[in-house]
N, C-alpha and C positions, 0 to 999 in steps of 0.2 A: 443451600444453593447460593453461589455468589455470582454476581454479574457486574460487568463494567458499565458505567454510565457517565454521562456528562461530556463536556467539551474535551475532545481528543482523548476520551476514555480516562479522565483524570481521577475518577472515583470508582472504587470497587465496593459493592454492597456485599458484606459478609453475612449479615443476618438482620432480621427485623422481628420484633416481639412486643407483647404487652408487658410493660414493666410494672404497672399498677393500674387497677381498674376498680371503680366504685360506682354503684347505681343505688340511689336512694329514692324511695317511693313513699314519703312519709304520711300522706293522707289517703293512701289506698285502703279500701276500695272506693271510697267516696270521690276521690279525684277523678276516677275513671268514668264517673257518671256525668261529669260536667262537659258540655259540648262547646263551651265558649272557647274562643281562640286565645291561646296563651301568648304571653310576652316571653320571648326566649332570649336570654343573654348568653353569648358565647365568647369566651376569652381564650386566647392562644398564647402560649409561652414556649420558648425554645431554649434548651440548655445543652451544653456539650462539654465533654472533658476527654482528655487523652487517655487511651487505654494502654497503648504501647507504640513505640516508634511513630509511624505515620497513621496509626489507627485510632479512631475516635468513636465514642458513643454519643449519638445525637438523640436527645429526648424531646419529643413534641408533647407538650402538655395542653390538653383541651378540657376546659371546664364549661359545663352547660347548666344553666338554671332556667327552668320553665316555671312561670308564675301565672296564675289566674286569680284575679281579684285579691291581690296582695297575699295570696297563699301559695307556697311552694308546691308545685305539682310533682316535679321530679328534679333530681340532681345527678349529673354524670361528671365524674372526674377520671380522665384517662391520661395515662403517661404511656405513650407509644414510642419505642426506641428502635434505632438502627445502629449497627456497627459498620463503620465505613473506613476503608483504607484509601488514603490519598497517595498519589504518586509523589516521590521525593522531589523536592524543589518546585512543587506546583505553585503557580502564581495565584494570588488572591485566595489563599488558604481559608481565611476567615469567611469570605463570601461563599466559598464552596460549602463550608460547614454549616453556615447559618441561612443559606438560601437554597442551594442545590439539594443538599441532603434532606431538609424538611420537605422540599417539593417531591422527592422520591417516596417518602413514607406517608405523606399526607393522605393520598387516596385510600390507603389501608385503614388509617385511623378514622377517616370520614365514614367508611363502611361500618366500622365497629360501632360508632356513635349511632348511625342510622338503625342498625340491627338491634342495638341495645334499647333505644327508645321504643322501637316497635315491639320487641319482646317484653318490654315493661308494661305493655297494654296501651300505648299511645300511638299516634301517627308517627311514621318514621321521620326523623329529623335529618334533613339534607343540608349540611353545612355548605355554604357557597365556597367556591374555590378561593384560596388565599394567595395574595400577591406577596410572597415572602421577600421580594426585593424591596418593596415599599416598607414592609414591616422592619426589615433590617435597617434601611436608611432612617426611618423614624426613630428607631432605638438609638442609632448612632448620634443623631441630632440631640435627642433627649439627654444622652450621657454627656455630650459635649457641654450642654447648658449647666449640668451639675458640677462640672469641673472648673 
């Protein structure tokens, strides 16, 4: 099912899907007996490439590492992707690809992470909403410093 989204309908969502998914529970069943609050590290990465004409695959990478007392409780590695078609001659194509498209697919990836942590025997992990505009701007500034 495809749907238009965005400012003036500038993006068509063709598909979304799990591209890669890994859940590791290295200390189970012992880690499931520990009731201490874990430290959870979440990192997010966005990648994109052209598929054809004005169609792009945008991949949202989310890595989760849950640690209690210096021991890994669980690891999640998710690559969630969407195929998006942009209108020809759309302005700010890069911003649409790296801000708007991840905003569209993030809620689905967030649910997968929550369900996976729960199904792995832990409390569901609810990732806070992500400000993809700030992430985009920070990455642009970081890349400018490298050049």
